LOVEXZA-224101 format. One record per residue (C-alpha): residue number from 0; y, x negated, z negated. Coordinates in Angstrom, 2 decimals, padded with zeros to 5 digits. Example, Ala and Ser with C-alpha at 12.3 -4.5 7.8 and 13.67 -1.06 7.14 Angstrom:
BEGIN
+-------+---------+---------+---------+
! rovex !       y !       x !       z !
+-------+---------+---------+---------+
!     0 ! -004.50 ! -012.30 ! -007.80 !
!     1 ! -001.06 ! -013.67 ! -007.14 !
+-------+---------+---------+---------+
//
This chain:
BEGIN
+-------+---------+---------+---------+
! rovex !       y !       x !       z !
+-------+---------+---------+---------+
!     0 !  034.33 ! -014.68 ! -027.89 !
!     1 !  032.99 ! -018.06 ! -027.84 !
!     2 !  035.38 ! -018.57 ! -024.73 !
!     3 !  038.13 ! -017.04 ! -025.84 !
!     4 !  041.43 ! -019.41 ! -025.94 !
!     5 !  039.51 ! -022.51 ! -026.63 !
!     6 !  041.56 ! -025.51 ! -028.35 !
!     7 !  041.04 ! -029.09 ! -028.56 !
!     8 !  039.45 ! -028.54 ! -032.29 !
!     9 !  037.63 ! -025.90 ! -031.56 !
!    10 !  033.65 ! -026.86 ! -031.85 !
!    11 !  032.63 ! -025.43 ! -028.56 !
!    12 !  031.83 ! -027.84 ! -026.05 !
!    13 !  034.32 ! -026.71 ! -023.89 !
!    14 !  036.78 ! -027.35 ! -025.73 !
!    15 !  039.45 ! -029.46 ! -024.46 !
!    16 !  037.63 ! -029.89 ! -021.41 !
!    17 !  037.81 ! -029.51 ! -017.61 !
!    18 !  035.16 ! -027.52 ! -016.08 !
!    19 !  034.85 ! -028.30 ! -012.78 !
!    20 !  033.24 ! -025.52 ! -010.75 !
!    21 !  031.32 ! -026.10 ! -007.15 !
!    22 !  033.45 ! -026.04 ! -003.94 !
!    23 !  031.07 ! -023.27 ! -002.07 !
!    24 !  033.76 ! -020.94 ! -000.66 !
!    25 !  037.26 ! -022.27 ! -001.43 !
!    26 !  038.52 ! -018.68 ! -001.82 !
!    27 !  035.78 ! -017.62 ! -004.69 !
!    28 !  035.37 ! -020.50 ! -006.26 !
!    29 !  039.36 ! -020.73 ! -006.86 !
!    30 !  038.93 ! -017.11 ! -007.98 !
!    31 !  036.13 ! -017.89 ! -010.28 !
!    32 !  037.75 ! -021.00 ! -011.90 !
!    33 !  040.51 ! -018.41 ! -012.52 !
!    34 !  038.10 ! -015.99 ! -014.60 !
!    35 !  037.36 ! -018.89 ! -017.07 !
!    36 !  041.14 ! -019.64 ! -017.13 !
!    37 !  041.58 ! -016.24 ! -018.46 !
!    38 !  039.54 ! -017.33 ! -021.22 !
!    39 !  041.24 ! -020.42 ! -022.01 !
!    40 !  039.03 ! -022.89 ! -020.25 !
!    41 !  040.33 ! -025.59 ! -017.94 !
!    42 !  038.65 ! -024.42 ! -015.08 !
!    43 !  039.27 ! -026.37 ! -011.86 !
!    44 !  037.68 ! -026.24 ! -008.52 !
!    45 !  035.57 ! -029.89 ! -007.57 !
!    46 !  037.06 ! -032.18 ! -005.00 !
!    47 !  037.43 ! -031.48 ! -001.19 !
!    48 !  034.28 ! -033.02 !  000.65 !
!    49 !  034.52 ! -035.65 !  002.85 !
!    50 !  032.45 ! -038.82 !  003.71 !
!    51 !  032.61 ! -040.19 !  000.26 !
!    52 !  030.80 ! -037.02 ! -001.21 !
!    53 !  027.44 ! -037.74 !  000.82 !
!    54 !  028.20 ! -041.93 !  000.16 !
!    55 !  028.29 ! -041.56 ! -003.88 !
!    56 !  025.35 ! -038.82 ! -003.49 !
!    57 !  023.51 ! -041.39 ! -001.68 !
!    58 !  023.28 ! -043.97 ! -004.50 !
!    59 !  021.32 ! -041.51 ! -006.92 !
!    60 !  018.71 ! -039.21 ! -004.54 !
!    61 !  016.17 ! -040.25 ! -002.20 !
!    62 !  017.31 ! -038.57 !  000.60 !
!    63 !  014.77 ! -035.77 !  000.45 !
!    64 !  017.29 ! -033.59 ! -001.25 !
!    65 !  019.11 ! -030.72 !  000.70 !
!    66 !  022.68 ! -030.97 !  002.09 !
!    67 !  024.39 ! -028.43 ! -000.35 !
!    68 !  022.20 ! -030.41 ! -003.25 !
!    69 !  023.95 ! -033.60 ! -002.02 !
!    70 !  027.30 ! -032.22 ! -001.13 !
!    71 !  027.31 ! -030.45 ! -004.74 !
!    72 !  026.64 ! -033.54 ! -006.72 !
!    73 !  028.73 ! -036.02 ! -004.49 !
!    74 !  031.85 ! -034.14 ! -005.24 !
!    75 !  030.95 ! -033.84 ! -008.99 !
!    76 !  030.50 ! -037.91 ! -008.49 !
!    77 !  034.03 ! -038.07 ! -007.04 !
!    78 !  035.43 ! -036.53 ! -010.41 !
!    79 !  033.44 ! -039.16 ! -012.83 !
!    80 !  034.32 ! -042.30 ! -010.27 !
!    81 !  038.18 ! -040.88 ! -009.98 !
!    82 !  040.52 ! -042.75 ! -011.93 !
!    83 !  041.31 ! -040.34 ! -014.37 !
!    84 !  038.00 ! -039.47 ! -015.36 !
!    85 !  037.58 ! -039.07 ! -019.03 !
!    86 !  033.80 ! -037.90 ! -020.58 !
!    87 !  035.31 ! -036.51 ! -023.13 !
!    88 !  037.66 ! -034.04 ! -021.30 !
!    89 !  035.10 ! -033.23 ! -018.60 !
!    90 !  032.18 ! -030.53 ! -018.37 !
!    91 !  030.54 ! -029.06 ! -014.81 !
!    92 !  029.22 ! -025.51 ! -014.02 !
!    93 !  026.14 ! -025.57 ! -012.32 !
!    94 !  024.37 ! -021.93 ! -012.22 !
!    95 !  020.53 ! -022.12 ! -011.28 !
!    96 !  017.99 ! -019.81 ! -009.79 !
!    97 !  014.16 ! -019.59 ! -009.57 !
!    98 !  012.49 ! -019.28 ! -006.57 !
!    99 !  011.41 ! -020.89 ! -003.29 !
!   100 !  014.59 ! -023.20 ! -003.06 !
!   101 !  015.80 ! -026.77 ! -004.69 !
!   102 !  018.63 ! -025.02 ! -006.09 !
!   103 !  016.67 ! -024.31 ! -008.92 !
!   104 !  016.58 ! -027.93 ! -009.27 !
!   105 !  020.25 ! -028.99 ! -009.12 !
!   106 !  021.60 ! -028.94 ! -012.57 !
!   107 !  018.57 ! -030.78 ! -013.80 !
!   108 !  019.30 ! -033.81 ! -011.14 !
!   109 !  022.84 ! -033.79 ! -012.37 !
!   110 !  021.76 ! -034.21 ! -015.76 !
!   111 !  019.51 ! -037.11 ! -015.08 !
!   112 !  022.30 ! -038.69 ! -013.50 !
!   113 !  024.59 ! -038.17 ! -016.04 !
!   114 !  022.05 ! -039.45 ! -018.51 !
!   115 !  021.74 ! -042.91 ! -016.02 !
!   116 !  025.60 ! -043.84 ! -016.11 !
!   117 !  025.54 ! -042.88 ! -020.07 !
!   118 !  027.44 ! -039.78 ! -019.64 !
!   119 !  024.85 ! -037.48 ! -021.24 !
!   120 !  027.10 ! -035.60 ! -023.60 !
!   121 !  029.28 ! -034.40 ! -020.45 !
!   122 !  028.23 ! -030.62 ! -020.61 !
!   123 !  026.50 ! -028.82 ! -018.20 !
!   124 !  026.59 ! -025.11 ! -017.96 !
!   125 !  023.44 ! -023.25 ! -015.87 !
!   126 !  023.75 ! -019.66 ! -016.28 !
!   127 !  020.69 ! -018.31 ! -014.18 !
!   128 !  019.72 ! -015.49 ! -011.77 !
!   129 !  016.87 ! -014.43 ! -013.98 !
!   130 !  019.24 ! -012.80 ! -016.28 !
!   131 !  021.95 ! -012.03 ! -013.63 !
!   132 !  023.66 ! -014.80 ! -014.97 !
!   133 !  024.68 ! -013.19 ! -018.10 !
!   134 !  024.31 ! -016.34 ! -019.51 !
!   135 !  028.04 ! -017.52 ! -019.18 !
!   136 !  028.81 ! -017.31 ! -022.83 !
!   137 !  027.42 ! -015.83 ! -026.21 !
!   138 !  029.55 ! -012.80 ! -025.31 !
!   139 !  030.12 ! -012.55 ! -022.00 !
!   140 !  031.48 ! -009.08 ! -021.14 !
!   141 !  034.85 ! -010.11 ! -020.33 !
!   142 !  034.22 ! -012.92 ! -018.24 !
!   143 !  031.46 ! -011.38 ! -016.38 !
!   144 !  033.50 ! -008.37 ! -015.34 !
!   145 !  036.32 ! -010.93 ! -014.58 !
!   146 !  034.19 ! -013.03 ! -012.69 !
!   147 !  032.79 ! -010.08 ! -010.69 !
!   148 !  036.26 ! -008.88 ! -009.58 !
!   149 !  036.80 ! -012.46 ! -008.44 !
!   150 !  033.68 ! -012.33 ! -006.28 !
!   151 !  034.49 ! -008.73 ! -004.89 !
!   152 !  038.18 ! -009.59 ! -004.02 !
!   153 !  037.04 ! -013.02 ! -002.52 !
!   154 !  034.57 ! -011.48 ! -000.14 !
!   155 !  037.04 ! -008.73 !  000.92 !
!   156 !  039.91 ! -011.25 !  001.75 !
!   157 !  037.37 ! -013.51 !  003.91 !
!   158 !  036.24 ! -010.26 !  005.40 !
!   159 !  039.57 ! -009.65 !  006.37 !
!   160 !  040.66 ! -013.04 !  007.52 !
!   161 !  037.57 ! -013.37 !  009.58 !
!   162 !  038.49 ! -009.88 !  011.14 !
!   163 !  041.92 ! -010.79 !  012.12 !
!   164 !  041.93 ! -014.72 !  012.74 !
!   165 !  040.30 ! -014.63 !  016.32 !
!   166 !  043.03 ! -012.11 !  017.73 !
!   167 !  045.86 ! -013.61 !  016.36 !
!   168 !  048.78 ! -014.66 !  018.37 !
!   169 !  050.78 ! -017.31 !  016.11 !
!   170 !  047.65 ! -019.87 !  015.31 !
!   171 !  047.49 ! -020.17 !  011.51 !
!   172 !  049.61 ! -017.09 !  010.25 !
!   173 !  046.07 ! -015.29 !  009.18 !
!   174 !  044.90 ! -018.48 !  007.13 !
!   175 !  048.57 ! -018.30 !  005.36 !
!   176 !  048.46 ! -014.83 !  004.57 !
!   177 !  044.82 ! -015.25 !  002.91 !
!   178 !  045.90 ! -017.87 !  001.02 !
!   179 !  049.31 ! -016.83 ! -000.53 !
!   180 !  047.81 ! -013.37 ! -001.27 !
!   181 !  044.73 ! -015.26 ! -002.80 !
!   182 !  047.00 ! -017.09 ! -005.07 !
!   183 !  048.64 ! -014.07 ! -006.41 !
!   184 !  045.28 ! -012.66 ! -006.79 !
!   185 !  043.58 ! -015.71 ! -008.61 !
!   186 !  047.17 ! -015.82 ! -011.08 !
!   187 !  045.83 ! -011.96 ! -012.24 !
!   188 !  042.41 ! -013.15 ! -012.95 !
!   189 !  043.66 ! -016.00 ! -014.82 !
!   190 !  046.13 ! -013.94 ! -017.27 !
!   191 !  043.73 ! -013.07 ! -019.93 !
!   192 !  046.57 ! -011.05 ! -021.62 !
!   193 !  045.71 ! -007.98 ! -019.59 !
!   194 !  043.21 ! -005.22 ! -020.44 !
!   195 !  040.31 ! -004.63 ! -017.99 !
!   196 !  042.39 ! -001.46 ! -016.73 !
!   197 !  045.46 ! -003.22 ! -016.02 !
!   198 !  043.43 ! -006.24 ! -014.23 !
!   199 !  042.15 ! -003.93 ! -011.82 !
!   200 !  045.31 ! -001.90 ! -010.88 !
!   201 !  046.94 ! -004.99 ! -010.59 !
!   202 !  044.26 ! -006.30 ! -008.30 !
!   203 !  044.42 ! -002.94 ! -006.45 !
!   204 !  048.05 ! -003.70 ! -005.95 !
!   205 !  047.70 ! -006.95 ! -004.41 !
!   206 !  044.84 ! -005.85 ! -001.83 !
!   207 !  047.27 ! -002.97 ! -000.77 !
!   208 !  049.64 ! -005.35 !  000.05 !
!   209 !  047.10 ! -007.89 !  001.84 !
!   210 !  045.82 ! -004.61 !  003.94 !
!   211 !  049.51 ! -003.79 !  005.21 !
!   212 !  050.42 ! -007.37 !  005.85 !
!   213 !  046.77 ! -008.23 !  007.57 !
!   214 !  047.77 ! -005.04 !  009.79 !
!   215 !  051.19 ! -006.42 !  010.26 !
!   216 !  049.85 ! -009.91 !  012.41 !
!   217 !  051.00 ! -009.66 !  016.07 !
!   218 !  047.58 ! -009.80 !  018.12 !
!   219 !  046.54 ! -011.16 !  021.45 !
!   220 !  044.09 ! -009.32 !  022.07 !
!   221 !  042.59 ! -005.95 !  020.77 !
!   222 !  040.81 ! -005.97 !  017.49 !
!   223 !  036.76 ! -005.79 !  018.44 !
!   224 !  037.25 ! -006.75 !  022.20 !
!   225 !  034.94 ! -009.64 !  021.56 !
!   226 !  031.59 ! -010.19 !  020.60 !
!   227 !  030.52 ! -009.64 !  017.40 !
!   228 !  028.39 ! -012.38 !  015.54 !
!   229 !  026.59 ! -011.79 !  012.24 !
!   230 !  025.90 ! -015.24 !  009.97 !
!   231 !  023.22 ! -015.47 !  007.95 !
!   232 !  021.52 ! -018.48 !  005.98 !
!   233 !  021.79 ! -020.70 !  002.59 !
!   234 !  024.89 ! -019.37 !  000.76 !
!   235 !  026.32 ! -022.45 ! -000.23 !
!   236 !  025.99 ! -024.25 !  003.20 !
!   237 !  027.04 ! -020.83 !  005.29 !
!   238 !  030.61 ! -020.86 !  003.33 !
!   239 !  031.23 ! -024.49 !  003.30 !
!   240 !  032.99 ! -025.74 !  006.16 !
!   241 !  032.92 ! -029.34 !  005.70 !
!   242 !  028.76 ! -029.28 !  005.52 !
!   243 !  028.30 ! -026.41 !  008.45 !
!   244 !  030.80 ! -028.57 !  010.86 !
!   245 !  033.15 ! -025.80 !  010.76 !
!   246 !  030.86 ! -023.55 !  012.56 !
!   247 !  033.07 ! -020.25 !  012.00 !
!   248 !  035.92 ! -021.57 !  013.48 !
!   249 !  034.12 ! -022.88 !  016.26 !
!   250 !  032.51 ! -019.50 !  017.08 !
!   251 !  036.56 ! -018.05 !  017.08 !
!   252 !  037.64 ! -020.84 !  019.29 !
!   253 !  034.98 ! -019.98 !  021.86 !
!   254 !  035.83 ! -016.53 !  021.77 !
!   255 !  033.57 ! -014.98 !  019.30 !
!   256 !  033.91 ! -013.22 !  016.15 !
!   257 !  031.94 ! -013.55 !  012.96 !
!   258 !  031.03 ! -010.95 !  009.81 !
!   259 !  029.46 ! -012.99 !  007.44 !
!   260 !  026.91 ! -011.90 !  004.56 !
!   261 !  029.17 ! -011.63 !  001.10 !
!   262 !  028.56 ! -013.62 ! -001.59 !
!   263 !  028.52 ! -010.17 ! -003.90 !
!   264 !  025.03 ! -009.83 ! -001.68 !
!   265 !  023.40 ! -012.18 ! -003.97 !
!   266 !  024.78 ! -010.64 ! -007.11 !
!   267 !  023.02 ! -007.54 ! -006.06 !
!   268 !  019.85 ! -009.23 ! -005.40 !
!   269 !  019.59 ! -010.47 ! -008.74 !
!   270 !  020.20 ! -007.16 ! -010.15 !
!   271 !  017.59 ! -005.64 ! -008.19 !
!   272 !  015.19 ! -008.42 ! -009.11 !
!   273 !  016.19 ! -008.32 ! -012.92 !
!   274 !  015.28 ! -004.66 ! -012.61 !
!   275 !  012.00 ! -005.16 ! -010.90 !
!   276 !  010.68 ! -007.95 ! -013.16 !
!   277 !  011.31 ! -005.21 ! -015.99 !
!   278 !  009.54 ! -002.58 ! -014.08 !
!   279 !  006.52 ! -004.52 ! -013.78 !
!   280 !  006.36 ! -006.02 ! -017.42 !
!   281 !  006.50 ! -002.15 ! -018.27 !
!   282 !  009.69 ! -002.56 ! -019.80 !
!   283 !  011.76 ! -000.11 ! -017.77 !
!   284 !  012.44 !  001.59 ! -021.22 !
!   285 !  013.85 ! -000.94 ! -022.98 !
!   286 !  017.51 ! -001.72 ! -024.20 !
!   287 !  017.83 ! -004.66 ! -022.25 !
!   288 !  017.14 ! -002.65 ! -019.15 !
!   289 !  019.42 ! -000.35 ! -019.87 !
!   290 !  022.24 ! -002.85 ! -020.53 !
!   291 !  021.18 ! -004.50 ! -016.82 !
!   292 !  021.59 ! -000.97 ! -015.46 !
!   293 !  025.03 !  000.22 ! -017.29 !
!   294 !  026.03 ! -003.70 ! -015.80 !
!   295 !  025.03 ! -002.75 ! -012.26 !
!   296 !  026.90 !  000.67 ! -012.27 !
!   297 !  030.01 ! -001.19 ! -013.93 !
!   298 !  029.89 ! -003.71 ! -011.35 !
!   299 !  029.77 ! -000.59 ! -008.29 !
!   300 !  032.64 !  001.18 ! -010.22 !
!   301 !  034.66 ! -001.79 ! -009.53 !
!   302 !  033.95 ! -002.63 ! -006.18 !
!   303 !  034.50 !  000.56 ! -004.91 !
!   304 !  038.23 !  000.90 ! -006.59 !
!   305 !  038.70 ! -002.66 ! -004.92 !
!   306 !  037.65 ! -001.73 ! -001.63 !
!   307 !  039.24 !  001.55 ! -001.66 !
!   308 !  042.46 !  000.30 !  000.50 !
!   309 !  040.41 ! -001.17 !  003.16 !
!   310 !  038.16 !  002.25 !  003.58 !
!   311 !  039.14 !  002.76 !  007.30 !
!   312 !  039.21 ! -000.65 !  008.20 !
!   313 !  036.21 ! -001.36 !  006.94 !
!   314 !  034.40 !  001.88 !  007.75 !
!   315 !  032.48 ! -000.22 !  010.71 !
!   316 !  031.78 ! -003.37 !  008.29 !
!   317 !  029.62 ! -001.46 !  005.74 !
!   318 !  027.40 ! -003.59 !  004.02 !
!   319 !  023.77 ! -002.57 !  003.62 !
!   320 !  022.59 ! -002.06 !  000.28 !
!   321 !  019.68 ! -004.53 ! -001.46 !
!   322 !  017.21 ! -001.23 ! -000.79 !
!   323 !  018.31 ! -001.38 !  002.83 !
!   324 !  017.94 ! -005.03 !  003.42 !
!   325 !  014.03 ! -004.99 !  001.77 !
!   326 !  013.59 ! -002.07 !  003.78 !
!   327 !  014.24 ! -003.83 !  007.12 !
!   328 !  012.68 ! -007.25 !  006.03 !
!   329 !  009.09 ! -005.61 !  005.02 !
!   330 !  007.37 ! -005.33 !  008.19 !
!   331 !  007.91 ! -009.25 !  008.20 !
!   332 !  008.38 ! -010.55 !  005.06 !
!   333 !  007.42 ! -008.40 !  001.56 !
!   334 !  010.34 ! -008.51 ! -000.86 !
!   335 !  007.87 ! -008.68 ! -003.66 !
!   336 !  006.20 ! -012.33 ! -002.37 !
!   337 !  008.75 ! -013.88 ! -000.29 !
!   338 !  011.64 ! -013.92 ! -002.51 !
!   339 !  015.01 ! -014.84 ! -002.38 !
!   340 !  016.92 ! -015.92 !  000.58 !
!   341 !  014.35 ! -015.45 !  003.31 !
!   342 !  013.87 ! -012.23 !  002.56 !
!   343 !  017.68 ! -011.15 !  002.25 !
!   344 !  018.43 ! -013.13 !  005.61 !
!   345 !  015.66 ! -011.31 !  007.70 !
!   346 !  016.94 ! -007.60 !  006.14 !
!   347 !  020.35 ! -008.99 !  006.92 !
!   348 !  019.80 ! -009.96 !  010.70 !
!   349 !  018.48 ! -006.36 !  011.07 !
!   350 !  021.40 ! -004.81 !  009.14 !
!   351 !  023.73 ! -006.81 !  011.61 !
!   352 !  021.74 ! -005.75 !  014.60 !
!   353 !  022.23 ! -001.60 !  013.02 !
!   354 !  026.08 ! -002.12 !  012.78 !
!   355 !  026.55 ! -003.23 !  015.90 !
!   356 !  026.53 ! -007.07 !  015.89 !
!   357 !  026.10 ! -008.90 !  019.52 !
!   358 !  024.19 ! -011.55 !  017.98 !
!   359 !  023.15 ! -013.93 !  014.81 !
!   360 !  023.37 ! -016.90 !  013.85 !
!   361 !  021.64 ! -018.63 !  010.48 !
!   362 !  023.04 ! -021.43 !  009.22 !
!   363 !  020.78 ! -023.35 !  007.13 !
!   364 !  019.93 ! -027.00 !  005.30 !
!   365 !  017.67 ! -029.25 !  007.45 !
!   366 !  014.15 ! -028.86 !  005.74 !
!   367 !  015.16 ! -025.98 !  003.78 !
!   368 !  012.10 ! -023.67 !  003.24 !
!   369 !  014.08 ! -020.75 !  003.63 !
!   370 !  015.18 ! -021.53 !  006.96 !
!   371 !  011.62 ! -022.73 !  008.35 !
!   372 !  010.32 ! -019.58 !  007.23 !
!   373 !  012.89 ! -017.14 !  009.05 !
!   374 !  012.91 ! -019.50 !  011.86 !
!   375 !  009.07 ! -018.14 !  012.61 !
!   376 !  010.13 ! -014.46 !  011.72 !
!   377 !  013.42 ! -014.58 !  013.68 !
!   378 !  011.58 ! -014.23 !  017.20 !
!   379 !  009.73 ! -011.51 !  016.00 !
!   380 !  012.96 ! -009.41 !  014.56 !
!   381 !  014.63 ! -010.23 !  018.20 !
!   382 !  011.89 ! -008.70 !  020.24 !
!   383 !  011.71 ! -005.35 !  017.86 !
!   384 !  015.31 ! -005.18 !  018.32 !
!   385 !  016.49 ! -005.03 !  021.89 !
!   386 !  015.89 ! -008.80 !  022.19 !
!   387 !  019.32 ! -009.34 !  019.97 !
!   388 !  020.02 ! -013.18 !  020.26 !
!   389 !  019.30 ! -014.94 !  017.03 !
!   390 !  019.64 ! -018.83 !  016.54 !
!   391 !  019.53 ! -021.20 !  013.58 !
!   392 !  021.34 ! -024.13 !  013.17 !
!   393 !  020.30 ! -026.79 !  010.67 !
!   394 !  022.67 ! -029.09 !  009.06 !
!   395 !  021.93 ! -032.38 !  007.27 !
!   396 !  024.98 ! -034.02 !  007.04 !
!   397 !  024.92 ! -036.32 !  010.11 !
!   398 !  027.38 ! -034.51 !  012.74 !
!   399 !  025.67 ! -033.16 !  016.08 !
!   400 !  026.61 ! -031.78 !  019.34 !
!   401 !  027.19 ! -028.00 !  017.79 !
!   402 !  029.40 ! -026.89 !  020.33 !
!   403 !  027.39 ! -027.67 !  023.07 !
!   404 !  024.45 ! -025.40 !  021.16 !
!   405 !  026.82 ! -022.87 !  020.60 !
!   406 !  028.10 ! -022.94 !  024.04 !
!   407 !  024.91 ! -021.79 !  024.82 !
!   408 !  023.99 ! -019.36 !  022.55 !
!   409 !  027.49 ! -017.69 !  022.95 !
!   410 !  026.27 ! -017.12 !  026.56 !
!   411 !  023.48 ! -015.36 !  025.38 !
!   412 !  025.37 ! -013.18 !  023.15 !
!   413 !  028.09 ! -011.93 !  025.84 !
!   414 !  025.00 ! -011.25 !  027.88 !
!   415 !  023.15 ! -009.38 !  025.41 !
!   416 !  026.75 ! -007.44 !  025.09 !
!   417 !  027.00 ! -006.69 !  028.68 !
!   418 !  023.53 ! -004.88 !  028.42 !
!   419 !  023.35 ! -003.08 !  025.17 !
!   420 !  023.72 !  000.35 !  025.65 !
!   421 !  026.51 !  002.32 !  024.02 !
!   422 !  029.79 !  001.27 !  022.31 !
!   423 !  029.81 ! -001.01 !  019.12 !
!   424 !  032.78 ! -000.05 !  017.69 !
+-------+---------+---------+---------+
//
């Protein structure tokens, strides 16, 4: 395997280098870094975002770029401008995608900046959504499976965090439990000596422990008593608390509870799109398509095994399948023409309605095409679904009075909850 136990004298570009991974969701990024470490790659999360992040990015950008692009590249620039930076020991991971999003240009811009700084020899690894992100390595089976498990366990832990944190008696206790157990999960993911089966069993054991510890947290309110708000939007922005002004915690501080769309949702969608393209090209019975379907089946097996300890807890938090999301969005945005997050977010908003949410927030970058399109669609979605409140929040790196806007939205959510017929949970 091309990544296995890389050493400084190896000829592979990652040999002797530290691979920096974008800090989208800290938990998920940490788990992904652990997956790379299991193959001998010195992988770390990029630095925390702050004002310096945007200041550094502004030196190389025109101002037309979206906030996630500026934050991602600005944090990589913090690595480059750090005191201990060594270009011969550095590499960057920056996946890409096709479709109506500037995300597909992030890696190209980073390479351009590196050339301007005379660091063109620094590797930039850019697996793509068009092949289900299979391009991580020449033989990527182990990395892909470990990375998938990293995504699943981080999604599970985030869901538990958001379900229990709003109700905790002792502020910070839920975060501490989450962070400690995520470290334990990352230790397992980073250990390349485990077989696939042993790794799965060890992860499941820690997740059972996590379930028990979360359930033992003393609560000040009955779980489920708060208004439940679904969160969709641009995938980086909705998870990066710096970029979205910590909107999740602000909603919690105002008496709400958040159910956020998982990272795995995007992986399922890229799998679906890969199979759809094969069908459109008349390649449904090719070996490549069979491989995609096999990968999809294995991912389902792993997800089912890792989620097993949470069957009772998540029975009212079931995630809709890609097929269901596209079916929900089809009256508003045809999936074969409106690709990517605009279709997923429209379908997910409707899935949140059916899942018992009392409102939906869309967390998007200012000038984002996906956000602009869905902003037009959401009033129609709301009208067709008992006028559920749906509000899009745009972020561009300049702080604004988010609390004031959220207070108005939460009043609408509480009014909707009162008039909605039937019990949510």
